Structure formats: structure tokens, C-alpha cells
N, CA, C and O atoms as a MOPAC input file, in Angstrom:
PM7 MOZYME 1SCF
protein

 N    -12.92000 1     2.89600 1    -9.24800 1
 C    -13.00600 1     3.09400 1    -7.79000 1
 C    -14.27900 1     3.85800 1    -7.46100 1
 O    -14.41700 1     5.03700 1    -7.78600 1
 N    -15.48100 1     2.96100 1    -6.61800 1
 C    -16.90000 1     3.68600 1    -6.50300 1
 C    -16.31000 1     4.42600 1    -5.00200 1
 O    -15.27400 1     4.36700 1    -4.33900 1
 N    -17.83200 1     5.25100 1    -4.90600 1
 C    -17.38100 1     6.15800 1    -3.38100 1
 C    -17.52300 1     5.72600 1    -2.38600 1
 O    -17.24300 1     6.44300 1    -1.42600 1
 N    -18.02200 1     4.36000 1    -2.14900 1
 C    -17.57300 1     3.89600 1    -0.79500 1
 C    -16.22900 1     2.89400 1    -0.79000 1
 O    -15.76000 1     2.25200 1     0.15000 1
 N    -15.88800 1     2.96900 1    -1.84100 1
 C    -14.52000 1     2.09600 1    -1.63100 1
 C    -13.67200 1     3.03600 1    -1.19400 1
 O    -12.90500 1     2.81300 1    -0.25700 1
 N    -13.72500 1     4.22700 1    -1.85200 1
 C    -12.43700 1     5.65400 1    -1.70300 1
 C    -13.37200 1     5.89700 1    -0.54900 1
 O    -14.41500 1     5.75400 1    -1.18600 1
 N    -13.61200 1     6.05500 1     0.18600 1
 C    -14.75700 1     6.92800 1     1.73700 1
 C    -13.67700 1     5.09900 1     2.46100 1
 O    -12.68900 1     5.40200 1     3.13000 1
 N    -13.83400 1     4.04900 1     2.35100 1
 C    -13.48700 1     2.81700 1     3.40200 1
 C    -11.50900 1     3.22500 1     3.11000 1
 O    -10.85200 1     3.40100 1     4.13700 1
 N    -10.98000 1     3.30000 1     2.12500 1
 C     -9.69700 1     3.45600 1     2.25600 1
 C     -9.12600 1     4.80000 1     2.63100 1
 O     -7.96800 1     5.02100 1     2.98500 1
 N    -10.18200 1     5.72400 1     2.49300 1
 C     -9.65100 1     6.86200 1     3.13800 1
 C     -9.38700 1     6.32500 1     4.71600 1
 O     -8.24500 1     6.35100 1     5.17400 1
 N    -10.42100 1     5.88300 1     5.44000 1
 C    -11.05000 1     5.74200 1     6.70400 1
 C     -9.61400 1     4.60700 1     7.25300 1
 O     -9.29600 1     4.56700 1     8.44200 1
 N     -8.99100 1     3.88800 1     6.34500 1
 C     -7.86600 1     2.84400 1     6.36300 1
 C     -6.75600 1     3.65800 1     6.62900 1
 O     -5.93000 1     3.57000 1     7.53800 1
 N     -6.87500 1     4.65200 1     5.49100 1
 C     -5.42900 1     5.50400 1     5.54300 1
 C     -5.03100 1     6.05500 1     6.66600 1
 O     -3.86900 1     6.34300 1     6.95400 1
 N     -6.38000 1     6.27500 1     7.58600 1
 C     -5.74300 1     7.31800 1     8.65200 1
 C     -5.41200 1     6.28400 1     9.70100 1
 O     -4.70100 1     6.81900 1    10.55200 1
 N     -5.64800 1     5.00200 1     9.98300 1
 C     -5.53700 1     4.18600 1    10.77900 1
 C     -5.03300 1     2.52700 1    10.60500 1
 O     -5.76800 1     1.55900 1    10.80200 1
 N     -3.77800 1     2.47900 1    10.23900 1
 C     -3.21700 1     1.29100 1     9.97100 1
 C     -1.98600 1     0.61200 1    10.19900 1
 O     -1.00200 1     1.30900 1     9.94800 1
 N     -1.75700 1    -0.51500 1    10.59100 1
 C     -0.29100 1    -1.12900 1    11.19300 1
 C      1.09400 1    -0.63600 1    10.62500 1
 O      2.18500 1    -0.67700 1    11.19400 1
 N      0.81200 1    -0.19100 1     9.44800 1
 C      2.05400 1     0.45000 1     8.67300 1
 C      2.57100 1     1.89200 1     8.40000 1
 O      3.43200 1     2.19800 1     7.57500 1
 N      1.79400 1     2.84600 1     9.36200 1
 C      2.11700 1     3.85500 1     9.11000 1
 C      3.46400 1     4.71100 1     9.49100 1
 O      3.41200 1     5.91800 1     9.72500 1
 N      4.29500 1     4.18700 1     9.51500 1
 C      5.56500 1     4.70000 1    10.00600 1
 C      6.21500 1     4.46900 1     8.63600 1
 O      7.02400 1     5.21500 1     8.08200 1
 N      5.62700 1     3.08100 1     8.09700 1
 C      6.50900 1     2.86600 1     6.39700 1
 C      5.68600 1     3.85000 1     5.71900 1
 O      6.12900 1     3.69500 1     4.58100 1
 N      4.71200 1     4.84300 1     5.60000 1
 C      4.38600 1     5.90300 1     4.54600 1
 C      5.63800 1     6.93100 1     4.21500 1
 O      5.74000 1     7.60200 1     3.18800 1
 N      6.55100 1     6.90000 1     5.30400 1
 C      7.89400 1     8.16300 1     4.87500 1
 C      8.70100 1     7.04900 1     4.17900 1
 O      9.87700 1     7.41200 1     4.16100 1
 N      8.63200 1     6.47900 1     3.90500 1
 C      9.63400 1     5.18500 1     2.95900 1
 C      9.65600 1     5.75200 1     1.63700 1
 O      8.65300 1     6.08100 1     1.00300 1
 N     10.94500 1     5.85900 1     1.22100 1
 C     11.10700 1     6.40500 1    -0.14300 1
 C     10.23800 1     5.21800 1    -0.97400 1
 O      9.87800 1     5.64400 1    -2.07200 1
 N      9.95500 1     4.28200 1    -0.79300 1
 C      9.74800 1     2.87800 1    -1.65000 1
 C      7.80700 1     3.29200 1    -1.40500 1
 O      7.03900 1     3.13800 1    -2.35400 1
 N      7.37800 1     3.72300 1    -0.23000 1
 C      5.95800 1     3.54200 1    -0.28300 1
 C      5.05900 1     4.36400 1    -1.58000 1
 O      4.03900 1     3.75600 1    -1.90500 1
 N      5.28000 1     5.42000 1    -2.19700 1
 C      4.74500 1     6.16600 1    -3.31800 1
 C      4.88700 1     5.24600 1    -4.57300 1
 O      4.02100 1     5.19500 1    -5.44600 1
 N      6.21800 1     4.41400 1    -4.60200 1
 C      6.59800 1     3.65300 1    -6.13200 1
 C      5.89400 1     2.64600 1    -5.87500 1
 O      4.94200 1     2.68300 1    -6.65500 1
 N      5.83100 1     1.85500 1    -5.28700 1
 C      5.15500 1     0.76700 1    -4.94800 1
 C      3.29100 1     0.99700 1    -4.64600 1
 O      2.45600 1     0.20500 1    -5.08200 1
 N      3.04600 1     1.89500 1    -4.05200 1
 C      1.65000 1     2.01600 1    -4.02000 1
 C      1.37100 1     2.33100 1    -5.57500 1
 O      0.53000 1     1.61000 1    -6.11000 1
 N      1.99400 1     3.34500 1    -6.37400 1
 C      1.85600 1     3.71300 1    -7.77800 1
 C      1.90800 1     2.37900 1    -8.52800 1
 O      0.83100 1     2.02100 1    -9.00500 1
 N      2.89900 1     1.62800 1    -8.70700 1
 C      2.93500 1     0.10400 1    -9.52800 1
 C      1.49000 1    -1.14800 1    -8.65700 1
 O      1.45900 1    -2.34800 1    -8.93200 1
 N      0.76200 1    -0.66500 1    -7.93800 1
 C     -0.14000 1    -1.49800 1    -7.46100 1
 C     -1.01900 1    -0.98200 1    -7.59900 1
 O     -1.94800 1    -1.74600 1    -7.33800 1
 N     -1.53500 1     0.44100 1    -8.02600 1
 C     -2.74000 1     0.95300 1    -8.52100 1
 C     -2.80300 1     0.76700 1   -10.28600 1
 O     -3.85500 1     0.62600 1   -10.91000 1
 N     -1.54500 1     0.80200 1   -10.84600 1
 C     -1.77800 1     1.02000 1   -12.49000 1
 C     -1.85400 1    -0.50700 1   -12.30100 1
 O     -2.02900 1    -0.84800 1   -13.47100 1
 N     -1.83900 1    -1.40900 1   -11.73200 1
 C     -1.88800 1    -2.98900 1   -12.20200 1
 C     -3.59500 1    -3.48600 1   -11.82100 1
 O     -4.28000 1    -4.35600 1   -12.35900 1
 N     -3.96200 1    -2.44100 1   -10.55500 1
 C     -5.17500 1    -2.33200 1   -10.61100 1
 C     -6.22400 1    -1.93700 1   -11.92300 1
 O     -7.00500 1    -2.59400 1   -12.61200 1
 N     -5.81900 1    -0.55900 1   -11.87900 1
 C     -6.51500 1     0.40200 1   -12.84700 1
 C     -6.33600 1    -0.59400 1   -14.09200 1
 O     -7.22500 1    -0.45400 1   -14.93200 1
 N     -5.34300 1    -1.60300 1   -14.39600 1
 C     -5.16600 1    -2.29200 1   -15.68400 1
 C     -5.68800 1    -3.39700 1   -15.73200 1
 O     -5.28500 1    -4.31600 1   -16.44500 1
 N     -6.78200 1    -3.44700 1   -14.87200 1
 C     -7.57300 1    -5.15500 1   -14.12500 1
 C     -6.80700 1    -6.16000 1   -14.54500 1
 O     -7.22300 1    -7.07400 1   -15.25800 1
 N     -5.00100 1    -5.98700 1   -13.89700 1
 C     -4.45800 1    -7.08000 1   -13.76600 1
 C     -4.41600 1    -7.88700 1   -12.50400 1
 O     -4.03500 1    -9.04400 1   -12.32500 1
 N     -5.08900 1    -6.64500 1   -11.34400 1
 C     -4.94400 1    -7.19600 1    -9.96700 1
 C     -6.10800 1    -6.76200 1    -9.46000 1
 O     -6.48500 1    -5.67300 1    -9.89300 1
 N     -6.97800 1    -7.45100 1    -8.44400 1
 C     -7.74600 1    -6.94700 1    -7.99300 1
 C     -7.55100 1    -7.47200 1    -6.22000 1
 O     -7.44000 1    -8.59900 1    -5.73700 1
 N     -7.57000 1    -6.30200 1    -5.67300 1
 C     -7.41400 1    -6.00800 1    -4.13700 1
 C     -8.36200 1    -6.20500 1    -3.49900 1
 O     -9.47500 1    -5.73100 1    -3.72800 1
 N     -7.99900 1    -7.10200 1    -2.39500 1
 C     -9.42000 1    -7.65400 1    -1.18100 1
 C     -8.99800 1    -6.93500 1    -0.16600 1
 O     -9.71400 1    -6.97700 1     0.83400 1
 N     -7.76400 1    -6.09300 1    -0.10900 1
 C     -6.88500 1    -5.84600 1     1.29100 1
 C     -6.76800 1    -4.55200 1     0.88900 1
 O     -6.53100 1    -4.35900 1    -0.30300 1
 N     -6.89800 1    -3.48500 1     1.73400 1
 C     -6.35000 1    -2.38000 1     1.56700 1
 C     -5.52700 1    -2.29100 1     0.98500 1
 O     -4.96600 1    -3.33800 1     0.66200 1
 N     -5.04400 1    -1.15600 1     0.56900 1
 C     -3.64100 1    -0.73100 1    -0.63200 1
 C     -2.57800 1    -0.73500 1     0.58100 1
 O     -1.46100 1    -1.25100 1     0.53600 1
 N     -3.14700 1    -0.05900 1     1.66700 1
 C     -1.98800 1     0.23700 1     2.76900 1
 C     -1.32500 1    -0.70100 1     3.25200 1
 O     -0.10600 1    -0.75900 1     3.41600 1
 N     -2.38600 1    -1.71700 1     3.57100 1
 C     -1.90800 1    -2.95300 1     4.44000 1
 C     -0.68900 1    -3.24900 1     3.09400 1
 O      0.51500 1    -3.03200 1     3.22500 1
 N     -1.21700 1    -3.67600 1     2.08200 1
 C     -0.41500 1    -4.17300 1     1.46300 1
 C      0.95400 1    -3.34600 1     0.79000 1
 O      1.96800 1    -4.02800 1     0.63900 1
 N      0.98800 1    -2.20600 1     0.47200 1
 C      2.21500 1    -1.23900 1     0.68700 1
 C      2.80600 1    -1.42700 1     1.97800 1
 O      3.78900 1    -2.16300 1     1.88600 1
 N      2.63300 1    -1.13400 1     2.86300 1
 C      3.03300 1    -1.35700 1     3.58600 1
 C      4.29300 1    -2.54500 1     4.59900 1
 O      5.31700 1    -2.39300 1     5.26600 1
 N      3.47300 1    -3.60100 1     4.19600 1
 C      4.05000 1    -5.31500 1     4.28700 1
 C      5.23600 1    -5.09800 1     3.12700 1
 O      6.34800 1    -5.48600 1     3.48500 1
 N      5.15200 1    -4.58200 1     1.91400 1
 C      6.09700 1    -4.70200 1     0.88700 1
 C      7.35700 1    -3.73300 1     1.74700 1
 O      8.49400 1    -4.10100 1     2.04200 1
 N      6.70400 1    -2.41000 1     2.00800 1
 C      8.09300 1    -1.84700 1     2.53200 1
 C      8.35700 1    -2.10200 1     3.66200 1
 O      8.89900 1    -1.07700 1     4.07600 1
 N      8.32400 1    -2.91600 1     4.56000 1
 C      8.57800 1    -3.83900 1     5.93100 1
 C      9.00000 1    -4.65600 1     5.33600 1
 O     10.03500 1    -4.93200 1     5.94300 1
 N      8.93000 1    -5.27300 1     4.53600 1
 C      9.91800 1    -6.61600 1     4.26200 1
 C     11.14600 1    -6.23600 1     3.61900 1
 O     12.22200 1    -6.79300 1     3.84000 1
 N     10.91700 1    -4.97900 1     2.56600 1
 C     12.35100 1    -4.43900 1     2.27700 1
 C     13.07700 1    -3.78800 1     3.10900 1
 O     14.28700 1    -4.00100 1     3.04700 1
 N     12.69200 1    -3.04400 1     3.88400 1
 C     13.58000 1    -2.48600 1     5.04100 1
 C     13.90400 1    -3.84300 1     5.78200 1
 O     15.09600 1    -4.10000 1     5.61600 1
 N     13.44700 1    -4.52600 1     6.32300 1
 C     14.05200 1    -5.79400 1     7.12800 1
 C     15.13700 1    -6.05900 1     6.19300 1
 O     16.30100 1    -5.82200 1     6.51600 1
 N     14.72700 1    -6.69500 1     4.67500 1
 C     15.76900 1    -7.36300 1     4.09000 1
 C     17.42100 1    -6.55700 1     3.43200 1
 O     18.46500 1    -7.10000 1     3.06900 1
 N     17.01800 1    -5.04500 1     3.50900 1
 C     17.93000 1    -4.19300 1     3.67100 1
 C     18.86400 1    -4.05400 1     4.52800 1
 O     20.08900 1    -4.01900 1     4.40500 1
 N     18.03000 1    -3.96000 1     5.60500 1
 C     18.78200 1    -4.01900 1     7.00900 1
 C     19.53500 1    -5.22000 1     7.36700 1
 O     20.49300 1    -5.18900 1     8.13900 1
 N     19.14600 1    -6.15900 1     6.86600 1
 C     19.73100 1    -7.66200 1     7.28300 1
 C     21.05400 1    -7.71200 1     6.36600 1
 O     21.97700 1    -8.45900 1     6.68700 1
 N     21.10600 1    -7.12700 1     5.53700 1
 C     22.59600 1    -7.27800 1     4.71600 1
 C     23.67400 1    -6.47300 1     5.03000 1
 O     24.73800 1    -6.60200 1     4.42300 1

């Protein structure tokens, strides 16, 4: 990951619509899995990872709450 990409990710990390999900127990697990896929070149992100992780956490929370 290049310096510019890392700086962009740090800026996004500070202000994204899924901040409230960062305290979810799912957040670090999902983030690590996505980063592993990215590191293995199995996945190329075109969206900041915080948006992807947050969206998945939100969906899991909604699904678990619906049961």
C-alpha cells in the first residue's frame, strides 16, 4: 500500500458514516479478513475499507436484531 493510499485511508478513517460500528466485535475480524484478501491479491478495493467493513457490520447487526 502506497503512502498516498495510506494517508487517504487515515483521512477517511476519521470521518465515515459507519463510525458507530467501529466498536462492534465484528469490526476487527471483518477488517482483518478483508485486509488478508487484499494482501493476497484476491481482492482489490475501490472503496475505502471503513465503508466496506461498516456496511457489513451494519448488515450483521440488523440481521441479528431481526431474529
